[in-house]
N, C-alpha and C positions, 0 to 999 in steps of 0.2 A: 392794668398793666400786665398782671399775670395771665386773663384771660386773652389779652392780645398775643402774648408769647405761645399760650398753649394752641390758639386758633394758627399760628404760624408754623408751630410743629404738627399740627394735625395736616396742613395744607401742602405742607413742603413734599411730602412722598407722591402725593396725586400728580403734582405739578411738574417738578424737575428732578424728583428723588432727594431723597434725605440727607444722602452723603454729599450728593453735588452741592446741596443747598450749604450745608457745612462749609465746604470748599471754597464755595463762591465769598461766603460771609468772612472766612478767615483770610482770603486774599485782599478783601475789602479793607479789613480791620488792619493787614498787615503792611499799610502805607508807611508808617512811620517806624515799623520794624520792630514793635512791642509785641506781636502775636505769637513770634517764634519762642522767645523766652518763657512764654505762659505755656506754650506745647511742650518745651523741654520739661518745666517743671511737672507738668502732667504725666508725662511719660516716663521719668525717672520715678514719680511718686507711685505710679501704677507697677512699675518694675519691682519696688520693694515690696509693695502689696502682695504680689503675686507671690514672690519669694517667702514671706512669711506664710501665706496660705498654704502653700506646697509644706513647708516646715512644720507648721500647726498640725496640718492633716496627718503627716508623718507621726506627730507626737500624740495623736488623739488614739486611744484605744478603749475597747470595753472594759472599764475599770470594774465594773461589778463582777464580770466572769473571771477577770485575772484575780481578784482579790480570791474567789473561791478556789483558783487553781492555786494559788501560794498557801491558803491553809489547808488544803488536801496533800500538797507537796511536804508542807511543816509536819503534817500528821502521820505520814506514811515513811518520808525519808528523813527528817529533821532540818535542821538549820542549812546543811550542805544541799540538800536537794532543793530546798527553797530558793537559794543563791543562784544555782545553776539554772532554774527556770528564770529568775529574773534576769540573768545575763543573756539568756537568749530572747528575752523580748525587748522589742523597742519602746522607747517613750519616756517621759520623765517619771513617771509613777513607778515603772520598773527600777529606773536609776536610784531612786530614792529609797525602794524597798531594799534593793541590793545593799546599799551605803548602810542601811539600818541593820539588816540581817549579819553584815560583816563586823560589826561592832555589838552585836548581842552577847557574846561570851564576855563581855567584860560588865554587864550589867543592863538593866532597862534604862537607865539614866544615859548610861553611853550610848545607847541605841537612840535613844529620844535626841541627844544633841548632833549625833551623825543625821538623822532624818531633818533635822532643823537647818542644819548648817548646808548638807547638799540639797536641800529644797530652796534655799534661798539662790544657790547657783543656777538651779533648773530655771527658776523664775527670770533671772537675768537673761537667760538663753531664751527663754519665749519672748521677751519683752525686746531683744535686739533688733534694730532696726525701726522702731518704732517713733525714736527721737526724729531721725531723717524723714519718716513720713509727715509726722507732724511739722517739721520745718518746711516740707515743700506745700503742705496745707497752708499755711501762713505766708507764705512767698507767691504762690499764684495769683490771690487776689491782690495782693500788693504790687505784682508786676503789671496786672490789669489796671489799676488806679493810676500807677505812673504813666502807663499809656493813654489814660485819658488826660492826664495834667499835660502831655507832650501834645497831644490832639487840640485840646483847647488852646495851649499855646500857639500852634499852628494855625488855628481859626482867627486868633487876635492878630497875629501877622499878616494873614491875609487881607482881613480889616484895615488894618494901616497900611499896606501897600496899595490897596485899591481906593483908600479913603472912602469907602462907603461900606454902608453896612446892608449888604444885600444878602438874604437868604441864600442863594446860589452861591455866595462867597464863602460863606462859614459853614456850609453844610456839609463839605467836605471834612473838615477838620471836627465837627461834632459826631460827624457820624464814626470816625475812626476812634473818636473817645468811648463812645457809647459800645462800639463791638469789643474794644480791648477789657473794657470793664466787664461786659457780660461773659467773655472767653475766662478772665480769671475768676469770675464767680463760679462759673460751671465747673471750672478744673477745681476749685476749692471745694466745691459740693461733691462732686465725685469720689476725690481722695478723703474728704472726711467720712463717707460713708464706708469706703473701705478700712478707715481707721477704728471707726467705731465697732465694726465686724471683728476687727482683728483683736480689740481690747476684750469683747464680749466673750470671743472663744477663749483666750488666755484667762480670764478671770473663771471661766467654768472648769478649765483645765486644774488652775491652781486650786479651787474648791474641792474638786475630785481627789486631787493628791494630797490635801490636808486630812480630808475625812478618810480617805483608805490607810493614810498614815497612823490614824487612831486606832484603826481595825488591826493593823499589823501589830501595834504595840501590845494591844489585847489579846491577840493571838499568841505572840511570844510569852506573856506572862501564863497563859492557858498551859502552853506547852511546857513551861518550867513546873508547873503544878501537876501535869500529868494528866490533866483534863482533855476530852475530846474538842477539837476544833470544828469537825464538821458531822452532823449528826450521821450516823450509819444509816443507811436504807437498804435492807437485803430482801430477801425472797421472803422470810419470816415475816417480816413486818407487814407484806403484801397479803400473806395467808391469815393474818390476823382480821384484816378488814373483811375477807370472805368469811 
């Protein structure tokens, strides 16, 4: 069956055009009207996916470079300079850093609690909309299966009306049933790929946020102890190597 589908997809662009074949199959499967709900579920799911991708790309920054900049700001200008840098930087990592720095004057434990609390809020913002995306992932195949049931009922109604089990009589209903199933499964597969991509990107951002938060706490401790946060590399060190 998989080889037949692959052969169909490979032949379609050469014969009639891939888009024209998809439109034709959609119209054939829409005799019972169940292809439109599948298409609507796919469109809504893709809209949520695109919104999440844009949001996640805006939230994604070069965390390693940002940590170095924060450490330099802490070392040169103190807590206030680091707060200002975080306020000017987009993304959840900068927001979590700013929350921790704002409470750092109350002690390390207060800073850790602020980072933990604000980190949970940022996680909920990153995961917003994924519940609806997973809903459409589940609904699209179910709508396709419902169209299959309707198509089979139509086929048996045709048999009952004709009082004959002729392939030409039941072929239409069975074809509609199979096309709606295929449409629902294709929509579910597309949305599932998008969902997994979003989840993997969110997991990476959260991991970077947690790792960088530990670095920030260590930097605040070193700052309070008066120790250097970033090694100073000046012209003198370069002359020693020569």
